[in-house]
The first five atom37 places (N, CA, C, CB, O) and aatype in JSON, in Angstrom:
{
  "aatype": [12, 9, 3, 5, 1, 13, 0, 1, 15, 6, 13, 6, 11, 10, 7, 8, 1, 15, 14, 6, 0, 3, 0, 10, 8, 11, 0, 10, 0, 15, 6, 9, 0, 16, 6, 10, 1, 11, 15, 19, 6, 14, 0, 13, 1, 15, 19, 0, 3, 1, 10, 1, 6, 10, 7, 8, 8, 10, 9, 6, 0, 16, 14, 6, 18, 3, 14, 6, 13, 8, 15, 17, 7, 18, 6, 8, 1, 3, 0, 2, 3, 3, 1, 0, 10, 1, 9, 17, 10, 8, 16, 5, 10, 7, 19, 9, 15, 7, 18, 10, 3, 11, 0, 18, 6, 15, 3, 3, 11, 0],
  "atom_mask": [
    [1, 1, 1, 1, 1],
    [1, 1, 1, 1, 1],
    [1, 1, 1, 1, 1],
    [1, 1, 1, 1, 1],
    [1, 1, 1, 1, 1],
    [1, 1, 1, 1, 1],
    [1, 1, 1, 1, 1],
    [1, 1, 1, 1, 1],
    [1, 1, 1, 1, 1],
    [1, 1, 1, 1, 1],
    [1, 1, 1, 1, 1],
    [1, 1, 1, 1, 1],
    [1, 1, 1, 1, 1],
    [1, 1, 1, 1, 1],
    [1, 1, 1, 0, 1],
    [1, 1, 1, 1, 1],
    [1, 1, 1, 1, 1],
    [1, 1, 1, 1, 1],
    [1, 1, 1, 1, 1],
    [1, 1, 1, 1, 1],
    [1, 1, 1, 1, 1],
    [1, 1, 1, 1, 1],
    [1, 1, 1, 1, 1],
    [1, 1, 1, 1, 1],
    [1, 1, 1, 1, 1],
    [1, 1, 1, 1, 1],
    [1, 1, 1, 1, 1],
    [1, 1, 1, 1, 1],
    [1, 1, 1, 1, 1],
    [1, 1, 1, 1, 1],
    [1, 1, 1, 1, 1],
    [1, 1, 1, 1, 1],
    [1, 1, 1, 1, 1],
    [1, 1, 1, 1, 1],
    [1, 1, 1, 1, 1],
    [1, 1, 1, 1, 1],
    [1, 1, 1, 1, 1],
    [1, 1, 1, 1, 1],
    [1, 1, 1, 1, 1],
    [1, 1, 1, 1, 1],
    [1, 1, 1, 1, 1],
    [1, 1, 1, 1, 1],
    [1, 1, 1, 1, 1],
    [1, 1, 1, 1, 1],
    [1, 1, 1, 1, 1],
    [1, 1, 1, 1, 1],
    [1, 1, 1, 1, 1],
    [1, 1, 1, 1, 1],
    [1, 1, 1, 1, 1],
    [1, 1, 1, 1, 1],
    [1, 1, 1, 1, 1],
    [1, 1, 1, 1, 1],
    [1, 1, 1, 1, 1],
    [1, 1, 1, 1, 1],
    [1, 1, 1, 0, 1],
    [1, 1, 1, 1, 1],
    [1, 1, 1, 1, 1],
    [1, 1, 1, 1, 1],
    [1, 1, 1, 1, 1],
    [1, 1, 1, 1, 1],
    [1, 1, 1, 1, 1],
    [1, 1, 1, 1, 1],
    [1, 1, 1, 1, 1],
    [1, 1, 1, 1, 1],
    [1, 1, 1, 1, 1],
    [1, 1, 1, 1, 1],
    [1, 1, 1, 1, 1],
    [1, 1, 1, 1, 1],
    [1, 1, 1, 1, 1],
    [1, 1, 1, 1, 1],
    [1, 1, 1, 1, 1],
    [1, 1, 1, 1, 1],
    [1, 1, 1, 0, 1],
    [1, 1, 1, 1, 1],
    [1, 1, 1, 1, 1],
    [1, 1, 1, 1, 1],
    [1, 1, 1, 1, 1],
    [1, 1, 1, 1, 1],
    [1, 1, 1, 1, 1],
    [1, 1, 1, 1, 1],
    [1, 1, 1, 1, 1],
    [1, 1, 1, 1, 1],
    [1, 1, 1, 1, 1],
    [1, 1, 1, 1, 1],
    [1, 1, 1, 1, 1],
    [1, 1, 1, 1, 1],
    [1, 1, 1, 1, 1],
    [1, 1, 1, 1, 1],
    [1, 1, 1, 1, 1],
    [1, 1, 1, 1, 1],
    [1, 1, 1, 1, 1],
    [1, 1, 1, 1, 1],
    [1, 1, 1, 1, 1],
    [1, 1, 1, 0, 1],
    [1, 1, 1, 1, 1],
    [1, 1, 1, 1, 1],
    [1, 1, 1, 1, 1],
    [1, 1, 1, 0, 1],
    [1, 1, 1, 1, 1],
    [1, 1, 1, 1, 1],
    [1, 1, 1, 1, 1],
    [1, 1, 1, 1, 1],
    [1, 1, 1, 1, 1],
    [1, 1, 1, 1, 1],
    [1, 1, 1, 1, 1],
    [1, 1, 1, 1, 1],
    [1, 1, 1, 1, 1],
    [1, 1, 1, 1, 1],
    [1, 1, 1, 1, 1],
    [1, 1, 1, 1, 1]
  ],
  "atom_positions": [
    [[-1.16, 8.0, 11.07], [-1.67, 6.67, 11.89], [-3.03, 7.24, 11.6], [-1.17, 6.33, 13.73], [-3.42, 8.34, 11.21]],
    [[-3.64, 6.05, 11.96], [-5.08, 6.15, 12.1], [-5.94, 6.79, 13.16], [-5.45, 5.05, 12.1], [-6.34, 6.14, 14.12]],
    [[-6.15, 7.78, 13.02], [-6.81, 8.08, 14.4], [-8.32, 8.88, 14.32], [-5.73, 9.06, 15.25], [-9.3, 8.45, 13.72]],
    [[-8.22, 10.2, 15.12], [-9.67, 10.68, 15.3], [-9.95, 11.74, 14.32], [-9.96, 11.25, 16.76], [-10.84, 12.58, 14.49]],
    [[-9.19, 11.72, 13.3], [-8.98, 12.55, 12.08], [-9.92, 11.82, 10.93], [-7.27, 12.61, 11.63], [-10.34, 12.36, 9.92]],
    [[-10.1, 10.68, 11.26], [-10.7, 9.9, 9.95], [-12.07, 9.09, 11.1], [-9.16, 8.44, 8.94], [-12.37, 7.98, 10.67]],
    [[-12.87, 9.49, 12.42], [-13.75, 9.5, 12.5], [-15.22, 9.87, 11.59], [-13.43, 9.86, 13.23], [-15.39, 10.87, 10.88]],
    [[-16.16, 8.82, 11.84], [-17.21, 9.01, 11.2], [-17.74, 10.31, 11.35], [-18.01, 8.13, 11.5], [-18.54, 10.63, 10.47]],
    [[-17.5, 11.09, 12.15], [-18.05, 12.58, 12.81], [-17.72, 13.46, 11.81], [-17.33, 13.14, 14.29], [-18.49, 14.33, 11.4]],
    [[-16.18, 13.18, 11.24], [-15.08, 14.56, 10.91], [-15.98, 14.08, 9.33], [-12.61, 14.41, 11.16], [-16.67, 14.93, 8.77]],
    [[-15.9, 13.25, 9.0], [-16.48, 13.18, 7.44], [-17.58, 13.57, 7.49], [-16.58, 11.92, 6.72], [-17.63, 14.4, 6.57]],
    [[-18.8, 13.52, 8.1], [-20.06, 14.14, 8.21], [-19.59, 15.7, 8.04], [-20.87, 13.73, 9.67], [-20.14, 16.48, 7.26]],
    [[-18.55, 16.03, 8.87], [-18.76, 17.51, 8.92], [-18.25, 18.02, 7.83], [-18.2, 18.19, 10.05], [-18.21, 19.25, 7.76]],
    [[-17.72, 17.23, 6.7], [-17.25, 17.36, 5.45], [-18.33, 17.79, 4.3], [-16.63, 16.1, 5.16], [-18.12, 18.65, 3.45]],
    [[-19.58, 16.98, 4.46], [-20.34, 16.83, 3.43], [-20.01, 15.82, 2.55], [0.0, 0.0, 0.0], [-18.84, 15.49, 2.38]],
    [[-21.41, 15.02, 1.68], [-21.06, 14.41, 1.17], [-20.6, 14.63, -0.49], [-21.76, 13.76, 1.57], [-21.2, 15.19, -1.41]],
    [[-19.44, 14.02, -0.43], [-18.77, 14.28, -1.71], [-18.08, 15.89, -2.19], [-19.88, 13.89, -2.7], [-18.0, 16.35, -3.33]],
    [[-17.63, 16.51, -0.88], [-16.88, 17.6, -0.88], [-15.47, 17.77, -1.83], [-16.61, 17.71, 0.44], [-15.12, 16.61, -2.05]],
    [[-15.01, 18.2, -2.14], [-13.32, 18.46, -2.3], [-12.84, 18.07, -1.02], [-12.78, 20.12, -2.63], [-11.96, 17.2, -1.03]],
    [[-13.23, 18.53, 0.14], [-12.69, 18.57, 1.59], [-12.87, 16.86, 1.82], [-13.73, 19.75, 2.82], [-11.88, 16.16, 2.02]],
    [[-14.26, 16.28, 1.77], [-14.47, 14.85, 1.74], [-13.22, 13.96, 1.24], [-15.66, 14.62, 0.83], [-12.59, 13.12, 1.88]],
    [[-13.06, 14.39, -0.11], [-12.78, 14.07, -0.87], [-11.14, 13.53, -0.66], [-13.23, 14.95, -1.64], [-10.72, 12.4, -0.93]],
    [[-10.45, 14.53, -0.16], [-8.97, 15.23, 0.07], [-9.26, 13.83, 2.14], [-9.0, 18.21, 0.18], [-8.54, 13.18, 2.9]],
    [[-9.9, 13.99, 2.08], [-9.88, 13.08, 3.51], [-10.33, 11.54, 3.36], [-10.99, 13.78, 4.65], [-10.34, 10.74, 4.3]],
    [[-10.63, 11.31, 2.32], [-10.88, 10.0, 1.96], [-9.58, 9.34, 1.6], [-11.87, 9.94, 0.85], [-9.23, 8.33, 2.21]],
    [[-8.64, 10.0, 0.37], [-7.52, 9.88, -0.07], [-6.49, 10.05, 1.17], [-7.39, 10.79, -1.17], [-5.36, 9.6, 1.0]],
    [[-6.77, 10.61, 2.3], [-5.68, 10.58, 3.21], [-6.07, 9.1, 3.72], [-5.63, 11.9, 4.4], [-5.3, 8.14, 3.72]],
    [[-7.42, 9.1, 4.16], [-7.62, 7.96, 4.78], [-6.82, 6.73, 4.06], [-9.09, 7.77, 4.85], [-6.08, 5.9, 4.6]],
    [[-7.15, 6.83, 2.79], [-6.63, 5.47, 2.26], [-5.27, 5.36, 2.24], [-7.05, 5.17, 0.91], [-4.95, 4.17, 2.27]],
    [[-4.64, 5.86, 2.22], [-2.96, 6.25, 2.28], [-2.38, 6.35, 3.74], [-2.65, 7.83, 1.56], [-1.23, 6.77, 3.87]],
    [[-2.99, 6.05, 4.65], [-2.52, 5.5, 5.98], [-2.86, 4.33, 6.24], [-2.91, 6.14, 7.01], [-2.16, 3.62, 6.97]],
    [[-4.14, 3.85, 5.62], [-3.96, 2.22, 5.37], [-3.42, 2.23, 5.03], [-4.48, 1.34, 4.9], [-2.52, 2.35, 5.85]],
    [[-2.81, 2.15, 3.53], [-1.9, 1.93, 3.14], [-0.46, 1.57, 4.08], [-1.96, 2.83, 2.41], [0.21, 0.56, 4.26]],
    [[-0.42, 2.65, 4.43], [0.61, 2.78, 5.25], [1.06, 1.48, 6.39], [0.24, 4.03, 5.92], [2.02, 0.72, 6.58]],
    [[-0.27, 1.77, 6.97], [-0.23, 0.6, 8.32], [-0.47, -1.25, 7.66], [-1.98, 1.12, 9.64], [-0.14, -2.19, 8.38]],
    [[-0.93, -1.42, 6.6], [-0.5, -2.39, 6.15], [1.19, -2.87, 5.5], [-1.4, -2.39, 5.4], [1.9, -3.88, 5.52]],
    [[1.25, -1.64, 5.03], [2.72, -2.21, 5.27], [3.97, -2.12, 6.38], [3.27, -1.79, 4.32], [5.18, -2.23, 6.19]],
    [[3.45, -1.96, 7.22], [4.29, -2.37, 8.4], [4.02, -3.83, 8.56], [3.94, -1.55, 9.75], [4.71, -4.4, 9.42]],
    [[3.25, -4.47, 7.98], [3.71, -6.15, 8.11], [3.96, -7.03, 6.86], [2.54, -6.98, 8.84], [4.21, -8.24, 6.91]],
    [[3.86, -6.15, 5.53], [3.92, -6.59, 4.17], [5.62, -6.16, 4.15], [2.68, -5.73, 2.95], [6.38, -7.09, 3.88]],
    [[6.09, -5.12, 4.36], [7.25, -4.99, 4.45], [8.24, -6.19, 5.37], [7.25, -3.7, 4.89], [9.05, -6.92, 4.79]],
    [[8.04, -6.23, 6.6], [8.65, -7.49, 7.3], [8.53, -8.75, 6.24], [7.76, -7.86, 8.8], [9.36, -9.64, 6.4]],
    [[7.9, -8.85, 5.53], [7.39, -10.58, 5.45], [8.61, -10.52, 4.22], [5.19, -11.17, 4.85], [9.65, -11.19, 4.24]],
    [[8.22, -9.57, 3.17], [9.36, -9.2, 2.07], [10.74, -9.77, 2.56], [9.54, -7.47, 1.85], [11.48, -10.52, 1.92]],
    [[10.93, -9.25, 3.88], [12.61, -9.32, 4.37], [13.04, -10.51, 5.18], [13.02, -8.05, 5.35], [14.13, -11.03, 5.43]],
    [[11.95, -10.73, 5.47], [11.96, -12.62, 5.99], [12.05, -13.57, 4.78], [10.29, -13.22, 6.84], [12.56, -14.68, 4.95]],
    [[11.48, -13.13, 3.26], [11.52, -14.39, 2.49], [12.75, -14.42, 1.99], [10.51, -14.55, 1.43], [13.31, -15.49, 1.74]],
    [[13.53, -12.8, 1.7], [15.29, -12.46, 1.42], [16.08, -13.21, 2.11], [15.85, -11.01, 1.81], [16.94, -13.92, 1.6]],
    [[15.82, -13.11, 3.52], [16.69, -13.55, 4.99], [16.75, -14.63, 4.75], [16.17, -13.37, 6.49], [17.85, -15.13, 4.96]],
    [[15.68, -15.54, 4.21], [15.62, -17.18, 4.21], [16.72, -17.46, 2.98], [13.83, -17.91, 3.81], [17.72, -18.17, 3.09]],
    [[16.44, -16.97, 2.19], [17.5, -16.63, 0.93], [18.79, -16.78, 1.0], [17.5, -15.35, 0.53], [19.5, -17.6, 0.43]],
    [[19.17, -15.63, 2.01], [20.44, -15.54, 2.35], [20.9, -16.74, 2.85], [20.65, -14.57, 3.18], [21.99, -17.24, 2.54]],
    [[19.94, -17.3, 3.77], [20.77, -18.22, 4.56], [20.53, -19.44, 3.39], [20.19, -18.53, 6.36], [20.41, -20.6, 3.78]],
    [[20.51, -19.25, 2.58], [20.63, -20.24, 1.55], [21.99, -20.49, 0.57], [19.55, -19.92, 0.72], [22.4, -21.31, -0.26]],
    [[22.43, -19.21, 1.23], [23.51, -18.9, 0.22], [23.54, -17.55, -0.39], [0.0, 0.0, 0.0], [24.63, -17.06, -0.66]],
    [[22.2, -16.77, -0.67], [22.47, -15.71, -1.62], [22.94, -14.8, -1.17], [21.58, -15.27, -2.25], [23.1, -14.67, 0.04]],
    [[23.34, -13.82, -2.15], [24.32, -13.01, -1.49], [23.31, -11.67, -2.05], [26.2, -13.21, -2.06], [23.47, -11.37, -3.23]],
    [[22.35, -10.91, -1.28], [21.48, -10.38, -1.39], [21.27, -8.86, -0.67], [20.78, -11.28, -1.14], [20.73, -8.68, 0.42]],
    [[21.77, -7.95, -1.44], [21.54, -6.81, -0.75], [19.87, -5.89, -1.03], [22.86, -5.95, -1.19], [19.3, -5.81, -2.12]],
    [[19.49, -5.4, 0.01], [17.86, -4.58, -0.56], [18.03, -2.96, -1.1], [16.56, -4.42, 1.02], [18.61, -1.98, -0.63]],
    [[17.32, -3.16, -2.15], [17.66, -1.48, -2.81], [16.17, -0.56, -2.24], [17.75, -1.48, -5.13], [15.18, -1.02, -1.68]],
    [[16.38, 0.47, -2.52], [15.4, 1.0, -1.69], [14.2, 0.96, -2.8], [15.81, 2.53, -1.0], [14.17, 1.17, -4.01]],
    [[13.01, 0.51, -1.59], [11.57, 0.02, -2.05], [11.1, 1.31, -3.22], [10.32, -0.09, -0.45], [11.28, 2.51, -3.04]],
    [[10.53, 0.74, -4.32], [9.94, 2.19, -4.75], [8.38, 1.97, -4.54], [10.32, 2.67, -6.52], [7.87, 0.88, -4.3]],
    [[7.67, 3.26, -4.66], [6.68, 3.43, -4.06], [5.84, 4.25, -5.01], [6.95, 3.92, -2.81], [6.0, 5.39, -5.46]],
    [[4.52, 2.98, -5.26], [3.99, 3.68, -6.35], [2.37, 4.36, -5.52], [3.78, 2.43, -7.88], [1.35, 3.71, -5.31]],
    [[2.68, 6.12, -5.14], [1.07, 6.34, -4.48], [-0.23, 6.14, -4.78], [0.83, 7.34, -4.29], [-1.21, 5.93, -4.06]],
    [[-0.05, 6.28, -6.36], [-1.33, 6.0, -6.83], [-2.65, 4.43, -7.01], [-0.93, 6.46, -7.94], [-3.81, 4.19, -7.36]],
    [[-1.07, 3.6, -6.32], [-1.6, 2.25, -6.27], [-1.77, 1.61, -4.85], [-0.72, 1.4, -7.07], [-2.32, 0.63, -4.35]],
    [[-1.02, 2.65, -4.49], [-0.66, 2.28, -2.79], [0.11, 0.97, -3.32], [-2.29, 1.89, -1.42], [-0.71, 0.05, -3.36]],
    [[1.29, 0.57, -3.73], [1.87, -0.44, -4.39], [3.77, -0.25, -3.91], [1.38, -0.22, -6.2], [4.34, 0.84, -3.95]],
    [[4.41, -1.44, -3.54], [5.45, -1.29, -3.13], [6.19, -2.27, -3.81], [5.46, -1.26, -1.87], [5.93, -3.46, -3.62]],
    [[7.16, -1.88, -4.65], [8.39, -2.96, -5.41], [9.84, -3.13, -4.71], [0.0, 0.0, 0.0], [10.68, -2.25, -4.5]],
    [[9.89, -4.12, -4.48], [11.31, -4.27, -3.47], [12.44, -5.29, -4.04], [10.86, -4.94, -1.85], [12.3, -6.51, -4.14]],
    [[13.23, -4.78, -4.27], [14.32, -5.88, -4.78], [15.58, -6.49, -3.57], [15.22, -5.04, -6.15], [15.79, -6.35, -2.37]],
    [[16.09, -7.1, -4.54], [16.91, -8.21, -3.34], [17.96, -8.05, -4.46], [16.21, -10.2, -2.81], [17.4, -7.92, -5.55]],
    [[18.86, -8.03, -4.51], [20.52, -8.48, -5.42], [21.53, -8.28, -4.91], [20.94, -7.83, -6.67], [21.77, -7.52, -3.98]],
    [[22.34, -9.1, -5.62], [23.68, -9.02, -5.37], [24.45, -7.56, -6.26], [24.28, -10.57, -5.85], [24.38, -7.61, -7.48]],
    [[24.93, -6.7, -5.8], [25.13, -5.93, -6.27], [26.62, -5.54, -6.87], [24.6, -5.36, -5.59], [27.02, -4.44, -7.23]],
    [[27.22, -6.65, -6.85], [29.03, -6.92, -6.9], [28.64, -8.06, -8.34], [30.08, -7.99, -4.88], [29.3, -8.13, -9.38]],
    [[27.53, -8.76, -8.05], [27.3, -9.9, -9.75], [26.14, -9.35, -10.39], [26.83, -11.93, -9.53], [25.09, -9.11, -9.78]],
    [[26.34, -9.11, -11.79], [25.52, -8.59, -12.46], [24.89, -9.94, -12.89], [26.04, -7.61, -13.44], [23.84, -9.8, -13.51]],
    [[25.4, -11.52, -12.68], [24.86, -12.32, -13.26], [24.36, -13.12, -12.24], [25.58, -12.83, -14.15], [23.83, -14.2, -12.49]],
    [[24.47, -12.69, -11.11], [23.42, -13.3, -9.79], [22.2, -13.08, -9.93], [23.59, -12.74, -8.39], [21.63, -12.29, -10.68]],
    [[21.71, -13.98, -9.02], [19.98, -14.19, -8.31], [19.64, -12.71, -8.2], [19.8, -15.08, -6.43], [20.26, -11.93, -7.48]],
    [[18.44, -12.35, -9.11], [17.97, -10.81, -8.53], [16.24, -11.13, -8.09], [18.13, -9.31, -10.08], [15.38, -11.56, -8.86]],
    [[16.09, -10.84, -6.96], [14.76, -11.12, -6.99], [13.59, -9.87, -6.33], [14.71, -12.49, -6.19], [13.64, -9.23, -5.28]],
    [[12.76, -9.87, -7.24], [11.81, -8.68, -7.07], [10.54, -8.94, -6.42], [11.48, -8.1, -8.34], [10.0, -10.0, -6.75]],
    [[9.84, -8.13, -5.45], [8.82, -8.9, -4.67], [8.29, -7.52, -4.86], [9.08, -9.73, -3.07], [9.12, -6.61, -4.85]],
    [[6.99, -7.22, -5.04], [5.86, -6.39, -5.29], [4.49, -7.02, -4.69], [5.76, -6.18, -6.85], [4.12, -8.18, -4.51]],
    [[3.77, -5.48, -4.39], [2.72, -5.82, -3.44], [2.26, -5.17, -3.82], [2.65, -5.88, -2.21], [3.09, -4.39, -4.28]],
    [[0.35, -4.5, -4.21], [-0.32, -3.72, -4.71], [-1.54, -4.01, -3.65], [-0.45, -3.88, -6.24], [-2.19, -5.05, -3.61]],
    [[-1.69, -2.84, -2.78], [-3.47, -3.07, -2.24], [-3.97, -2.23, -2.6], [-3.99, -3.14, -0.8], [-3.57, -1.12, -2.97]],
    [[-5.5, -2.93, -2.48], [-6.54, -1.93, -3.09], [-7.69, -1.23, -1.78], [0.0, 0.0, 0.0], [-8.72, -1.46, -1.14]],
    [[-6.5, -0.18, -2.02], [-7.32, 0.81, -0.42], [-7.91, 1.57, -1.27], [-6.27, 1.92, 0.96], [-7.3, 1.97, -2.26]],
    [[-9.49, 1.97, -0.98], [-10.2, 2.63, -1.16], [-11.04, 3.3, -0.76], [-10.38, 2.38, -1.52], [-11.98, 2.67, -0.29]],
    [[-11.15, 4.63, -0.72], [-12.08, 5.3, 0.79], [-13.18, 6.28, 0.02], [-10.85, 6.54, 2.15], [-12.99, 7.34, -0.58]],
    [[-14.35, 5.59, 0.24], [-15.23, 7.31, -0.46], [-16.72, 6.9, -0.31], [0.0, 0.0, 0.0], [-17.09, 6.26, 0.68]],
    [[-17.36, 7.18, -1.08], [-18.67, 6.81, -1.12], [-19.51, 6.05, -2.25], [-19.18, 7.85, -0.94], [-19.09, 6.24, -3.39]],
    [[-20.58, 5.24, -2.13], [-21.27, 4.39, -2.99], [-21.99, 5.24, -3.82], [-22.1, 3.4, -2.32], [-22.84, 6.08, -3.49]],
    [[-21.52, 4.92, -5.13], [-22.59, 6.04, -5.86], [-24.02, 5.8, -6.4], [-21.97, 6.55, -7.06], [-24.09, 5.42, -7.57]],
    [[-24.76, 5.91, -5.96], [-26.19, 5.87, -6.47], [-26.61, 5.08, -7.42], [-26.56, 6.94, -6.88], [-27.52, 4.26, -7.35]],
    [[-25.65, 5.44, -8.72], [-26.44, 5.05, -10.28], [-25.62, 3.49, -10.02], [-25.85, 6.3, -12.22], [-25.76, 2.62, -10.88]],
    [[-24.9, 3.25, -8.98], [-23.89, 2.53, -9.55], [-24.73, 1.25, -7.88], [-21.74, 3.51, -9.68], [-24.38, 0.1, -7.62]],
    [[-25.55, 1.9, -7.33], [-25.97, 0.86, -6.31], [-27.5, 0.58, -6.99], [-25.96, 1.49, -4.5], [-28.2, -0.38, -6.68]],
    [[-27.84, 1.53, -7.88], [-29.21, 1.01, -8.38], [-29.27, 0.12, -9.7], [-30.1, 2.22, -8.65], [-30.18, -0.56, -10.15]],
    [[-27.98, 0.37, -10.15], [-27.86, -1.01, -11.09], [-27.62, -2.5, -10.11], [-26.31, -0.8, -12.23], [-28.05, -3.62, -10.38]],
    [[-27.02, -2.2, -9.22], [-26.46, -3.46, -8.43], [-27.92, -4.08, -7.66], [-25.07, -2.91, -7.11], [-28.05, -5.18, -7.12]],
    [[-28.4, -3.56, -7.74], [-30.35, -3.92, -7.15], [-31.3, -4.61, -8.19], [-31.39, -2.24, -6.82], [-32.39, -5.16, -8.06]],
    [[-30.36, -4.33, -9.46], [-31.29, -4.71, -10.94], [-31.19, -6.28, -11.08], [-30.54, -3.92, -12.57], [-31.74, -6.85, -12.02]]
  ]
}
């Protein structure tokens, strides 16, 4: 949940680029990804449901999650038929929280 833990004042207390601030940035990125997943996952299920309505016998496998990239892979398949349609749905969120690198900032202005 995105809450008071991620207030600007909390980051300021930890200092610029401290290990604690870095950990809080990682936690924020993870929370953002979790919030976004709440919208993405039902959309994937909706696609699979529409395919079921069209006669496909799809079941949902356990989603695979890659925490480094905040990505989820969803598989829908007929577990009883190896030759049946298999659908893999994948999303990758570009969630980054951190500070602008001064060297990058000066390169950007050049």
